[in-house]
C-alpha positions in Angstrom: 46.4 -211.0 -92.5 46.2 -208.0 -90.4 43.3 -205.7 -89.7 44.6 -202.4 -88.2 42.8 -200.6 -85.7 43.8 -197.8 -82.8 44.1 -200.2 -80.5 45.9 -203.0 -82.4 48.6 -200.6 -83.5 48.7 -199.0 -80.0 49.6 -202.6 -78.6 51.7 -203.7 -81.4 54.3 -200.7 -81.7 54.4 -200.3 -78.0 56.1 -196.8 -77.0 55.7 -195.4 -80.5 52.8 -192.9 -80.6 50.1 -193.2 -83.4 47.3 -192.1 -85.0 45.4 -194.6 -87.3 42.5 -193.8 -89.5 40.6 -196.0 -91.8 40.4 -193.2 -94.1 42.2 -189.9 -94.6 42.9 -187.4 -97.2 46.9 -187.4 -96.8 48.9 -189.0 -93.8 51.8 -186.5 -94.6 49.1 -183.5 -94.1 47.9 -185.4 -90.9 51.5 -185.4 -89.6 52.1 -182.2 -90.4 49.1 -181.1 -88.4 50.5 -183.0 -85.4 53.7 -182.0 -85.4 52.5 -178.5 -85.1 50.4 -180.0 -82.1 53.7 -180.7 -80.5 54.0 -184.5 -81.7 57.4 -186.2 -80.8 59.7 -187.5 -83.2 59.1 -190.8 -84.1 55.2 -190.5 -83.8 53.3 -192.0 -86.8 49.9 -191.6 -89.0 48.9 -194.5 -90.7 46.1 -195.0 -93.1 44.0 -197.8 -95.0 43.2 -195.6 -97.6 43.9 -192.0 -98.6 41.3 -189.9 -100.6 44.2 -187.1 -101.6 47.1 -189.3 -101.0 50.2 -188.0 -103.3 53.2 -188.7 -104.8 55.9 -186.4 -106.5 54.5 -183.6 -108.5 51.0 -184.1 -106.4 50.4 -187.2 -108.8 47.6 -189.5 -107.1 48.6 -192.7 -105.6 46.7 -195.7 -106.2 45.8 -197.8 -103.4 42.4 -199.4 -102.5 41.5 -199.8 -99.1 43.4 -202.2 -96.7 46.2 -203.4 -99.5 49.0 -201.2 -98.6 51.1 -199.7 -95.9 50.3 -195.7 -96.2 52.3 -193.9 -93.3 53.9 -190.8 -92.4 56.9 -190.9 -89.6 57.4 -187.5 -87.8 61.1 -187.2 -87.5 64.0 -184.8 -86.2 66.6 -184.1 -88.4 69.5 -181.5 -88.6 68.4 -179.1 -91.7 71.7 -179.8 -93.3 70.8 -183.4 -93.7 67.1 -182.9 -94.8 67.2 -183.6 -98.0 68.4 -187.1 -96.8 65.6 -188.2 -95.7 64.6 -189.5 -99.3 67.4 -191.7 -99.0 66.1 -193.1 -95.6 63.3 -193.8 -96.8 64.3 -195.6 -99.8 67.1 -197.9 -98.1 64.5 -198.9 -95.5 61.8 -200.0 -98.1 65.0 -201.7 -100.1 66.0 -203.7 -97.2 62.5 -204.6 -96.4 62.0 -206.0 -100.0 65.6 -208.2 -99.4 64.4 -209.2 -96.1 61.5 -211.2 -98.0 64.1 -212.5 -100.2 62.8 -210.7 -103.1 65.4 -210.2 -105.9 65.8 -207.3 -108.2 65.0 -204.7 -105.5 66.2 -201.3 -107.0 66.0 -197.3 -106.2 65.5 -194.9 -108.9 66.4 -191.3 -108.7 64.9 -189.6 -106.8 62.2 -191.2 -104.9 61.2 -194.6 -106.4 61.9 -198.1 -105.1 61.0 -200.9 -107.8 61.2 -204.4 -108.1 62.4 -205.8 -111.7 61.7 -202.4 -113.2 58.0 -202.2 -111.8 57.2 -199.3 -108.9 56.6 -200.8 -105.5 57.1 -197.5 -103.3 57.2 -193.8 -103.4 58.8 -191.7 -100.8 57.4 -188.5 -100.1 59.6 -186.2 -97.3 58.7 -182.9 -96.3 60.2 -180.2 -94.0 57.8 -178.8 -91.6 58.3 -175.0 -90.7 57.0 -172.2 -88.1 58.4 -169.1 -89.9 62.4 -169.7 -89.8 62.2 -172.4 -87.1 62.4 -175.9 -88.5 59.8 -177.8 -86.6 60.6 -181.2 -87.8 59.8 -183.3 -90.8 57.6 -186.0 -91.9 58.9 -189.2 -93.9 55.8 -190.4 -96.1 55.7 -193.9 -97.4 53.0 -195.4 -99.6 54.4 -199.2 -100.3 52.3 -201.6 -102.0 51.8 -204.9 -100.0 48.6 -206.6 -101.5 47.7 -204.1 -103.9 45.7 -206.1 -107.1 47.2 -204.5 -110.2 46.2 -207.0 -112.5 43.6 -205.6 -114.8 44.4 -201.8 -113.8 46.1 -199.2 -115.7 49.2 -199.7 -113.5 49.7 -203.8 -114.0 52.6 -203.0 -116.8 54.3 -200.2 -114.3 53.6 -201.2 -110.7 54.0 -204.1 -108.3 53.2 -205.4 -105.1 55.2 -207.7 -102.6 52.4 -210.0 -102.7 53.0 -210.1 -106.5 56.6 -210.6 -106.0 56.1 -213.3 -103.5 53.5 -214.9 -105.2 51.1 -215.1 -101.8 49.5 -212.4 -99.5 51.9 -210.6 -97.2 50.8 -209.8 -93.4 50.6 -205.5 -93.4 51.5 -205.5 -89.4 54.9 -207.7 -90.1 56.3 -205.7 -92.7 55.4 -202.4 -90.9 57.5 -203.9 -88.0 60.1 -204.2 -90.2 59.7 -201.0 -92.4 59.9 -199.1 -89.2 62.9 -200.9 -87.8 65.0 -199.8 -91.0 63.6 -196.4 -90.8 65.2 -196.0 -87.3 68.2 -197.8 -88.5 68.9 -195.4 -91.7 67.7 -192.3 -89.4 70.5 -193.1 -87.2 73.0 -193.3 -89.8 71.6 -190.0 -91.7 74.9 -188.1 -90.8 77.1 -190.6 -91.7 79.0 -191.6 -95.6 77.6 -194.9 -95.3 74.0 -193.7 -96.0 74.6 -192.1 -99.1 77.4 -194.6 -100.4 74.7 -197.5 -99.8 72.3 -195.5 -101.3 74.0 -194.6 -104.5 75.3 -198.2 -104.9 71.6 -199.0 -104.9 70.6 -196.6 -107.9 69.9 -198.0 -111.3 69.7 -194.3 -112.4 73.7 -193.8 -113.3 75.0 -194.4 -116.5 71.8 -193.7 -118.0 70.5 -191.5 -120.7 67.7 -189.6 -119.3 65.7 -186.3 -119.2 65.0 -184.5 -116.2 62.3 -182.1 -115.8 62.9 -179.3 -112.9 60.6 -176.7 -112.1 62.7 -174.2 -114.2 64.0 -176.2 -117.2 64.2 -179.7 -118.6 67.9 -181.3 -119.1 68.9 -184.4 -121.2 72.1 -186.4 -120.8 73.9 -188.9 -119.0 73.4 -189.6 -115.2 76.6 -189.3 -114.1 76.8 -189.1 -110.3 74.9 -188.4 -107.3 76.1 -186.0 -104.6 75.8 -186.3 -100.8 72.9 -184.1 -100.5 71.0 -186.4 -102.6 71.1 -184.2 -106.0 71.8 -185.9 -109.5 75.1 -184.7 -111.6 74.0 -185.0 -115.4 76.4 -184.6 -118.1 73.8 -182.8 -120.4 73.8 -183.3 -124.4 75.4 -179.7 -124.7 78.7 -180.9 -122.7 77.5 -179.1 -119.5 77.5 -180.9 -115.9 74.5 -180.0 -114.5 73.6 -180.2 -110.7 69.7 -181.4 -110.1 68.7 -181.1 -106.7 65.0 -181.5 -107.1 63.7 -183.0 -110.4 61.4 -185.8 -112.4 63.1 -188.4 -114.7 60.8 -188.1 -117.5 59.5 -190.6 -119.3 60.4 -192.9 -116.3 62.7 -195.3 -117.3 62.8 -199.1 -116.4 
């Protein structure tokens, strides 16, 4: 098992700029601040523990110290493809899961990766602006590697790579695999391949769901997704609704 440190990560990641924290509030917040300071694309913030880690809609993220990969990568993405960053993160994690020969990997719209119906990862991209100028973006990922969910409130809904494999998983090895797949899908962000691959791996399509947006909620059939990552919902009243940002409630398996 790997015990992270600044020196170890600098050596292991070679040319990639990295900032390591034993504990921090949020790696996304740290990466955003670093980007404002002039950090270059590819730079990464990683922590062993987050005091203010968040998922979608500001929800807390359960990850005891040293049990997960909690990281944010600074990326340079054309503004027309910003909404595809969720695809990049989800597909990268999906590929990592499959690289361990773990079956039943699934992507749930908009930003969760699951193993056999239980959440193993959340993806949180954030664009960073200076006035009207896009400075870049950060791709936040929280991946459960060795989280002990047994006897917690999350044991029925969350899972770790170690749970799926039945043995502890080396975090540094997983980090190498994950960064490689992030780089791969970032290079594909403007192509049809990333969208078609993401679409094919979604478990949401064809299911009856309720989606909560900032303005309203819609219930109906998840019919399709769009190239910008939006969901096309056939509402119960017959309308076809395009939801670009929302949350499925309650979470479905």
